[in-house]
C-alpha positions, 0 to 999 in steps of 0.5 A, a space after each residue: 365598575 366593580 367586580 372580583 378583579 376590581 375589588 381584589 386588586 391593590 389600591 395605590 396611594 401615592 404620598 403614603 408617608 404624607 398628611 393625607 396619604 398616611 391616613 388614606 392608607 390606614 383607613 383602607 387597611 382597616 377595612 381590610 383592603 390590600 394597599 400599595 402605599 408608595 413614596 420615595 422611601 418604600 418598596 416599590 419605590 415611587 419618584 415623580 422624578 423617576 418614570 422608571 419607578 412607575 411601572 412597579 408602583 402601577 402594576 395590577 392596580 385599578 383605583 389610585 389616591 394621587 398626591 403630587 409632591 411637593 404641589 401641583 403649582 410647580 413648574 413642569 408638574 401638569 406635564 408629569 401628572 399628564 403623563 402619569 395619568 396616561 401611563 396609568 390608564 395604559 396599565 389598567 387603572 379605572 378610577 383616580 382620586 386626586 388631591 388638588 389645590 384650591 385657588 391655584 391655576 396650575 392645579 386646575 389644569 391638572 384637574 382637566 388633564 385627569 378629566 381628559 384621561 378617560 379614568 373615573 375621577 374624584 377631585 379633592 380641591 383643598 388649600 390650608 391644612 389644619 395639620 400645617 400647624 402640628 405636622 409641618 413647617 409651622 410645628 417648631 415655631 409654635 412649640 418655640 411660642 412665636 410665629 412669624 409669618 408674612 400674613 395679615 388679617 386674611 382668613 383661611 377656612 382651614 380643612 383638616 387632613 382627616 376629612 380629606 382622607 374620610 372623602 378620599 376613602 369614600 370616593 376610592 370605595 363607595 358609589 356615588 362619587 364618580 366624576 365629582 369635584 369636591 372643594 373641601 374646607 372647614 366650617 368657617 374662615 379664621 385668621 393666623 392670628 385667630 388659629 394661634 390663639 385657639 392653639 394657645 388655649 388648647 394647649 395652655 400656652 401663650 403663643 405669639 404671632 408676628 409680621 414677617 416680611 416675605 424676604 425675612 420669612 424666606 431666609 428664616 425657612 432656608 436656615 432652618 434647613 427647608 429646601 429651596 423648592 419648598 421654600 419657594 412653594 411656602 412663600 408662593 402660598 402665603 404671598 399669592 394664594 392666601 390673598 382672600 380668594 379661598 376665604 369663602 367656606 364651602 360645603 364640599 365635606 357634607 356634599 360628600 359624607 353627609 356630615 359637617 367638616 370638622 372645626 378647627 377648635 376640634 382639631 386644636 383640642 385633639 392635637 393638643 391632647 396628643 402632646 405634640 405642642 409641649 415643650 
């Protein structure tokens, strides 16, 4: 579905300040495309909990990259995104790329709502981002040298947000991704201990992973200033989703981009070189 109106219309990127939204917006702008990056702090402003903000964000848009904050797993998310998809279609959106959650039943219900909406859709089903170690709640503990988590030896095929952004941009701008669901992971599953060891080698630091009871972990997040809602979500991801259900890597990055997914070692080297883990 292309044409002068489609190609010239702004592309909406929701969560434009987030891990994937920021990267998607940067890539689209680098291609010379008109990007409308929206979040609660932007103009136009977009707030999932304030439907009065939706109209300005959607005006004139034909394509959109959608991330729901804080996560599709939270109560009420399905109703909100279902209403948004209907509103977006009524406003003229033709193509939607949705960031979804791997192994989350609630996220899969949102995927089904998108598939029923009538939009051309692409679903990016992802779980743990590599960037959680450098752009999220794990960063400060890593800088301090000790990471206390309620995890055992479960392995996770961490996915690089750079790969997610590459697939999202391809789905928004290139043919061949219409009505496709891509599960995106890294090339192999590693434990949190192995991930921390890799970061330690890349940053030339001695890092330690210790087991933390879920209650103590929750209290530590709240004490660090993480909101109750985000804390509950993080705990859900550790205690429910991180149970081995997502351990097997899949080839969604290769299917979408005809190349292999970036490795955790590559991420660690690249990120260490930025100095983000230095103390």
